[in-house]
PANUMAR-854311 format. One record per residue (C-alpha): x negated, y negated, z; residue number from 1; chain. Coordinates in pm, whole numbers, plus 32768, in hexadecimal, padded with zeros to 4 digits. Each point is the difference from the previous one (the first is absolute). Last residue first. Example, Ala and Ser with C-alpha at 12.3 -4.5 7.8 and 13.67 -1.06 7.14 Angstrom:
2
[atom [7AA9 806A 82CA] 2 'A']
[atom [8089 8158 8042] 1 'A']
end
This chain:
300
[atom [8262 2519 A6B2] 300 'A']
[atom [811F 7F4C 8083] 299 'A']
[atom [80DE 80C6 80D6] 298 'A']
[atom [814C 8063 7F67] 297 'A']
[atom [817A 7FAC 8003] 296 'A']
[atom [8138 8069 7F5E] 295 'A']
[atom [7F2F 80DC 7EE7] 294 'A']
[atom [8132 8048 7EFB] 293 'A']
[atom [80D1 7ED7 804A] 292 'A']
[atom [8126 7FF8 7F4B] 291 'A']
[atom [80B6 7EA6 7FF9] 290 'A']
[atom [8036 8009 7E96] 289 'A']
[atom [8095 815A 7FE3] 288 'A']
[atom [80E0 7FDD 812A] 287 'A']
[atom [809C 7EB4 7F70] 286 'A']
[atom [8024 80E6 7EBA] 285 'A']
[atom [80CB 8105 80C7] 284 'A']
[atom [80CB 7EE6 80B1] 283 'A']
[atom [8055 7F75 7EB6] 282 'A']
[atom [805C 8159 7F78] 281 'A']
[atom [80FF 8027 811D] 280 'A']
[atom [807B 7EAD 7FB5] 279 'A']
[atom [8072 804C 7EC0] 278 'A']
[atom [80AE 815C 8098] 277 'A']
[atom [8092 7F02 8104] 276 'A']
[atom [80AA 7F2A 7ED6] 275 'A']
[atom [8084 8148 7F86] 274 'A']
[atom [8097 8095 8136] 273 'A']
[atom [7F67 813B 807E] 272 'A']
[atom [809D 8128 7F75] 271 'A']
[atom [80FB 80DB 80B8] 270 'A']
[atom [7FE2 80DB 8117] 269 'A']
[atom [7F95 7FDD 8168] 268 'A']
[atom [7E8C 801C 8084] 267 'A']
[atom [7F56 8146 80A0] 266 'A']
[atom [7F21 7F91 80FE] 265 'A']
[atom [7EA8 7FDB 7FA4] 264 'A']
[atom [7E97 80A5 7FE8] 263 'A']
[atom [8097 815B 807B] 262 'A']
[atom [7F60 80F5 80C5] 261 'A']
[atom [80D1 7FE6 810F] 260 'A']
[atom [7FF5 7E8A 8026] 259 'A']
[atom [7EF2 7FF9 8115] 258 'A']
[atom [7F39 80DD 7F28] 257 'A']
[atom [8012 7EF9 7ED4] 256 'A']
[atom [7FB7 7EF9 80EF] 255 'A']
[atom [7EBE 80BF 8053] 254 'A']
[atom [7FBC 802E 7EC8] 253 'A']
[atom [8026 7E94 7FA1] 252 'A']
[atom [7F1C 7FAF 810B] 251 'A']
[atom [7EF1 80EF 7F7B] 250 'A']
[atom [800E 7F7C 7EAA] 249 'A']
[atom [7FDD 7E98 809C] 248 'A']
[atom [7EBD 8063 80AE] 247 'A']
[atom [7F6C 809E 7ED0] 246 'A']
[atom [8037 7EE1 7F31] 245 'A']
[atom [7F7D 7F2F 80FF] 244 'A']
[atom [7E9F 80B0 8028] 243 'A']
[atom [7FB5 8020 7E9C] 242 'A']
[atom [7F69 7E8E 7FCF] 241 'A']
[atom [7F80 7FC6 8149] 240 'A']
[atom [7F63 8158 7FEC] 239 'A']
[atom [7F37 7F9D 7ED4] 238 'A']
[atom [7F26 7F4C 80D2] 237 'A']
[atom [7FAB 8119 80F2] 236 'A']
[atom [7FC3 80D7 7EC6] 235 'A']
[atom [7F11 7F06 7F56] 234 'A']
[atom [7F53 7FBB 8140] 233 'A']
[atom [7FCA 817E 8047] 232 'A']
[atom [7FB2 8061 7E83] 231 'A']
[atom [7ED2 7ECE 7FE2] 230 'A']
[atom [8033 7E9B 7F8D] 229 'A']
[atom [7F81 7FA1 7EA5] 228 'A']
[atom [80F7 7F3F 7F88] 227 'A']
[atom [8076 810F 7ED4] 226 'A']
[atom [803B 80C8 8164] 225 'A']
[atom [80EE 7F17 809C] 224 'A']
[atom [80B8 8003 7EC8] 223 'A']
[atom [8016 8180 7FC7] 222 'A']
[atom [808B 7FF9 818E] 221 'A']
[atom [8106 7F06 7F92] 220 'A']
[atom [805B 80CE 7EE2] 219 'A']
[atom [8016 8139 80BE] 218 'A']
[atom [80CE 7F62 8130] 217 'A']
[atom [80E2 7F5D 7F1F] 216 'A']
[atom [803D 8147 7F41] 215 'A']
[atom [8013 80DC 812F] 214 'A']
[atom [8100 7F28 80A7] 213 'A']
[atom [80D5 7FE0 7EE9] 212 'A']
[atom [801F 8151 7FCF] 211 'A']
[atom [8055 802E 8167] 210 'A']
[atom [8116 7ECF 7FAD] 209 'A']
[atom [804E 80B4 7EC3] 208 'A']
[atom [8078 812F 80E5] 207 'A']
[atom [8117 7F2B 80AB] 206 'A']
[atom [8050 7F74 7E7B] 205 'A']
[atom [8063 8162 7FA9] 204 'A']
[atom [80B9 804F 8144] 203 'A']
[atom [80BF 7EAD 7FD1] 202 'A']
[atom [805D 803D 7E9C] 201 'A']
[atom [80B7 813B 8064] 200 'A']
[atom [80C3 7F4A 80F7] 199 'A']
[atom [8037 7EDD 7F25] 198 'A']
[atom [80BB 80C5 7EFB] 197 'A']
[atom [8147 8022 8111] 196 'A']
[atom [804A 7E89 7FB2] 195 'A']
[atom [7F1E 7F44 7F13] 194 'A']
[atom [8060 7EBD 8042] 193 'A']
[atom [8054 8003 8177] 192 'A']
[atom [7EF9 80EF 804B] 191 'A']
[atom [7F20 7F0B 7F3D] 190 'A']
[atom [804B 7ED7 80F1] 189 'A']
[atom [7FE4 80DD 8123] 188 'A']
[atom [7ECD 806A 7FBC] 187 'A']
[atom [7F7B 7EC1 7FB9] 186 'A']
[atom [8062 7F9D 8158] 185 'A']
[atom [7F72 8139 807B] 184 'A']
[atom [80E9 811F 8056] 183 'A']
[atom [7F72 80FE 7F14] 182 'A']
[atom [7F11 7F59 7F04] 181 'A']
[atom [7FFE 7EE6 7F14] 180 'A']
[atom [7EBA 7F63 80AF] 179 'A']
[atom [80B6 7EA6 8039] 178 'A']
[atom [7FD9 7FFB 8157] 177 'A']
[atom [7E53 8022 7FDC] 176 'A']
[atom [8014 7ED1 7EF1] 175 'A']
[atom [80CD 7F41 8102] 174 'A']
[atom [7F09 8032 810A] 173 'A']
[atom [7EEB 7F8C 7F12] 172 'A']
[atom [80CE 7EBB 7F9C] 171 'A']
[atom [8026 7FC4 818E] 170 'A']
[atom [7E71 803E 800D] 169 'A']
[atom [7FB0 7F17 7EEF] 168 'A']
[atom [80EE 7EE1 809E] 167 'A']
[atom [7F3A 8035 8143] 166 'A']
[atom [7EAB 7FF3 7F35] 165 'A']
[atom [8091 7EB4 7F5E] 164 'A']
[atom [8067 7F87 813F] 163 'A']
[atom [7EBB 8035 80BE] 162 'A']
[atom [7F6A 7F57 7EE8] 161 'A']
[atom [7F31 80DE 7F1B] 160 'A']
[atom [7EA5 7FF7 7F76] 159 'A']
[atom [8018 8028 7EAB] 158 'A']
[atom [7ED8 80CB 7F7D] 157 'A']
[atom [7EC2 7FDB 7F43] 156 'A']
[atom [7F07 8120 7FFD] 155 'A']
[atom [8033 8064 7E91] 154 'A']
[atom [816A 7F5C 7FD4] 153 'A']
[atom [80F3 8068 80FB] 152 'A']
[atom [80DC 7F5F 7F69] 151 'A']
[atom [808C 7FA4 7EB8] 150 'A']
[atom [7FE9 7E8C 7F94] 149 'A']
[atom [80BD 7EC6 8013] 148 'A']
[atom [8012 7FDC 8175] 147 'A']
[atom [8188 7FFC 803B] 146 'A']
[atom [8069 8090 7EBA] 145 'A']
[atom [7EFD 80F8 800B] 144 'A']
[atom [803C 8077 8171] 143 'A']
[atom [816C 8003 7FA9] 142 'A']
[atom [7FB6 810E 7EE7] 141 'A']
[atom [7F1A 80C4 80DE] 140 'A']
[atom [8107 8020 80FE] 139 'A']
[atom [80FE 807E 7F0D] 138 'A']
[atom [7F3A 80FF 7F4B] 137 'A']
[atom [7F98 8082 8152] 136 'A']
[atom [7EB1 7FCE 80C3] 135 'A']
[atom [7F95 807E 8145] 134 'A']
[atom [7F7D 7F37 8123] 133 'A']
[atom [7E8C 7FE5 8035] 132 'A']
[atom [7F63 8059 8165] 131 'A']
[atom [7EEC 7F27 804B] 130 'A']
[atom [7EA3 8082 8059] 129 'A']
[atom [7F3B 7F81 7F03] 128 'A']
[atom [8095 7EAC 7FEF] 127 'A']
[atom [80A0 7FC3 7E8E] 126 'A']
[atom [7F9B 7EA3 7F50] 125 'A']
[atom [80E8 7EF2 7FFF] 124 'A']
[atom [8171 7FBF 7F8C] 123 'A']
[atom [80D4 7F1A 80EA] 122 'A']
[atom [8164 803C 80A3] 121 'A']
[atom [80F1 7ED9 8031] 120 'A']
[atom [8099 8049 7EB5] 119 'A']
[atom [8008 8181 8030] 118 'A']
[atom [80C1 7FCA 813F] 117 'A']
[atom [810E 7F33 7F3A] 116 'A']
[atom [8006 80F2 7EF8] 115 'A']
[atom [800F 8113 80DB] 114 'A']
[atom [810A 7F4F 80D9] 113 'A']
[atom [80E0 7FC1 7EBD] 112 'A']
[atom [7FDF 81A1 7FBE] 111 'A']
[atom [8047 8069 814F] 110 'A']
[atom [8139 7F46 8057] 109 'A']
[atom [80E1 808A 7EBC] 108 'A']
[atom [7F33 813E 801A] 107 'A']
[atom [8077 805B 8160] 106 'A']
[atom [8177 7FDC 7F9E] 105 'A']
[atom [7FC1 80B4 7EAF] 104 'A']
[atom [7F5D 813B 80E0] 103 'A']
[atom [8121 7FF5 80D5] 102 'A']
[atom [812A 7FE5 7F2A] 101 'A']
[atom [7F95 8123 7F0F] 100 'A']
[atom [8050 8107 8104] 99 'A']
[atom [8139 7F88 808A] 98 'A']
[atom [80B2 7F9D 7EAC] 97 'A']
[atom [7F7B 813F 7F50] 96 'A']
[atom [809E 80C6 8105] 95 'A']
[atom [812E 7F2C 800F] 94 'A']
[atom [8019 8044 7E68] 93 'A']
[atom [7FC8 8167 8028] 92 'A']
[atom [811C 8040 8112] 91 'A']
[atom [7FBD 8109 80F1] 90 'A']
[atom [7F10 7F40 80F5] 89 'A']
[atom [7F8D 8103 8121] 88 'A']
[atom [8063 7F76 817B] 87 'A']
[atom [7F59 7F7D 80F7] 86 'A']
[atom [7F21 7F3A 7F1F] 85 'A']
[atom [7EC5 7FB5 80E8] 84 'A']
[atom [7F56 7EB8 7FA3] 83 'A']
[atom [7E76 8007 7FE4] 82 'A']
[atom [7EF0 7F22 8043] 81 'A']
[atom [7E7D 7FB4 7F7B] 80 'A']
[atom [7F00 80DD 8076] 79 'A']
[atom [7F5F 7ECD 80F4] 78 'A']
[atom [7ED0 7F4C 8079] 77 'A']
[atom [7F24 7FF2 7EDD] 76 'A']
[atom [7F63 814B 8075] 75 'A']
[atom [7F17 80AE 80D1] 74 'A']
[atom [7FAE 7EDD 80CB] 73 'A']
[atom [8147 7F5D 7FEF] 72 'A']
[atom [80AB 80F8 80CE] 71 'A']
[atom [815A 806B 7F3E] 70 'A']
[atom [814B 7F47 8026] 69 'A']
[atom [8118 80C1 7F28] 68 'A']
[atom [812C 7F46 7FDF] 67 'A']
[atom [8164 8097 8027] 66 'A']
[atom [80F6 7F27 7F2D] 65 'A']
[atom [815F 7FE8 804A] 64 'A']
[atom [80D9 8151 7FF1] 63 'A']
[atom [80BD 8066 7EFC] 62 'A']
[atom [8177 8063 7FCD] 61 'A']
[atom [8046 7FDC 7E7B] 60 'A']
[atom [811A 7F2F 7F8D] 59 'A']
[atom [7F89 7F87 7EDE] 58 'A']
[atom [7FC8 7E7F 808B] 57 'A']
[atom [7F55 8097 814A] 56 'A']
[atom [7F07 80CA 7F07] 55 'A']
[atom [7FA1 7EE3 7F29] 54 'A']
[atom [7FCE 7F0F 813D] 53 'A']
[atom [7F34 80FF 809D] 52 'A']
[atom [7F32 805C 7EC6] 51 'A']
[atom [7FA8 7E94 7FC9] 50 'A']
[atom [7FCC 7FC6 8172] 49 'A']
[atom [7EE7 8124 7FE4] 48 'A']
[atom [7F4B 7F4C 7EE1] 47 'A']
[atom [8045 7E93 80AD] 46 'A']
[atom [7F5C 806C 8149] 45 'A']
[atom [7ECE 80A6 7F55] 44 'A']
[atom [7FB3 7EB1 7F24] 43 'A']
[atom [803E 7F28 8149] 42 'A']
[atom [7F42 80F9 80D5] 41 'A']
[atom [7ED5 7FE6 7EF0] 40 'A']
[atom [7FDE 7E82 7FDF] 39 'A']
[atom [804C 7FD3 8194] 38 'A']
[atom [7EF1 80E8 804E] 37 'A']
[atom [7EEE 7F94 7EF9] 36 'A']
[atom [803B 7EA3 806B] 35 'A']
[atom [7FE4 8052 815E] 34 'A']
[atom [7EA5 80B5 7FCB] 33 'A']
[atom [7F7D 8155 7FBD] 32 'A']
[atom [8046 814B 80AE] 31 'A']
[atom [8055 7F33 8124] 30 'A']
[atom [8100 7F6A 7F5B] 29 'A']
[atom [8098 8135 7F5A] 28 'A']
[atom [7FF5 809F 8170] 27 'A']
[atom [80CE 7EE5 8092] 26 'A']
[atom [80F5 7FD4 7F06] 25 'A']
[atom [8026 8185 7FE5] 24 'A']
[atom [8041 8004 8199] 23 'A']
[atom [8115 7EC6 7FBD] 22 'A']
[atom [809F 80E2 7EFC] 21 'A']
[atom [8004 8134 80ED] 20 'A']
[atom [8098 7F48 8109] 19 'A']
[atom [80FA 7F6D 7F3E] 18 'A']
[atom [8089 815E 7F69] 17 'A']
[atom [7FEB 8081 815B] 16 'A']
[atom [80B4 7F03 80C6] 15 'A']
[atom [810A 8028 7EE8] 14 'A']
[atom [8022 8158 806E] 13 'A']
[atom [802C 7FD2 8175] 12 'A']
[atom [8101 7ECC 7FA4] 11 'A']
[atom [80EA 80F2 7F5E] 10 'A']
[atom [800C 8041 7E7C] 9 'A']
[atom [80F4 7FD7 7EE8] 8 'A']
[atom [7F5E 7F2E 7F15] 7 'A']
[atom [806D 7E90 7FF2] 6 'A']
[atom [7F6A 7F6F 7EB2] 5 'A']
[atom [813E 8031 7F10] 4 'A']
[atom [80F1 7F95 812C] 3 'A']
[atom [7F42 7EB7 8023] 2 'A']
[atom [8011 7FEC 7E71] 1 'A']
end
């Protein structure tokens, strides 16, 4: 195991990884509090180490994770983390293992922390100046189990404990990573599963991100207007739903440009092993369960 976890890097490079990790711990702490920072950083670390260990087991040359701190004044303190693969993976089974291991490892930690955090939370009136976290099928179901009814309900919603909020953020990050496009984790999984067909699929899904932004924005605008808000307030509110999808579409476009116009490097021939094909279906189902159309939005 010691050889597995020993990346080929010098003391200077290791210092960079550690410094970024510590800086991200500080920025997430300043963004919320110590419990939020500890919970979120644990989930992100497990996610990235899932990728790292799977890659090392498969003989893939990868770096340790680079954590990305952000100013707490404009964010939750981080953009997550990335691991750099020094060469493309040309074996489908290996590509699947590396792509799927991160989200799985992160969710194994995030889900119980979410449940514990929700038991520490309480239900109460929605403050008028609050920002509401988005719902997915999974999150709605967990709240139903913990509190006994669907939330939000009218002007009432769960007031999240810091642990619950951090776990929700961790699951949202996992959802974003599982979008089955390009070189996102979900893209690795589906590329290993479908091979070159995934390139065409990525192009279609990439366009659908923009369509998603338009649909979500239009629906939120109509809802705000139905509640009696003017056009300016309605459009401003709907921007919170549309902007994330446009942002992710732009980021994927930049990644595609960096990849010489390709969404994902080619993968070797042969089919994904039958067991991994079944797991790929499971990964897609997980993505659909945690899919969050509107990540965060101010209360109206």
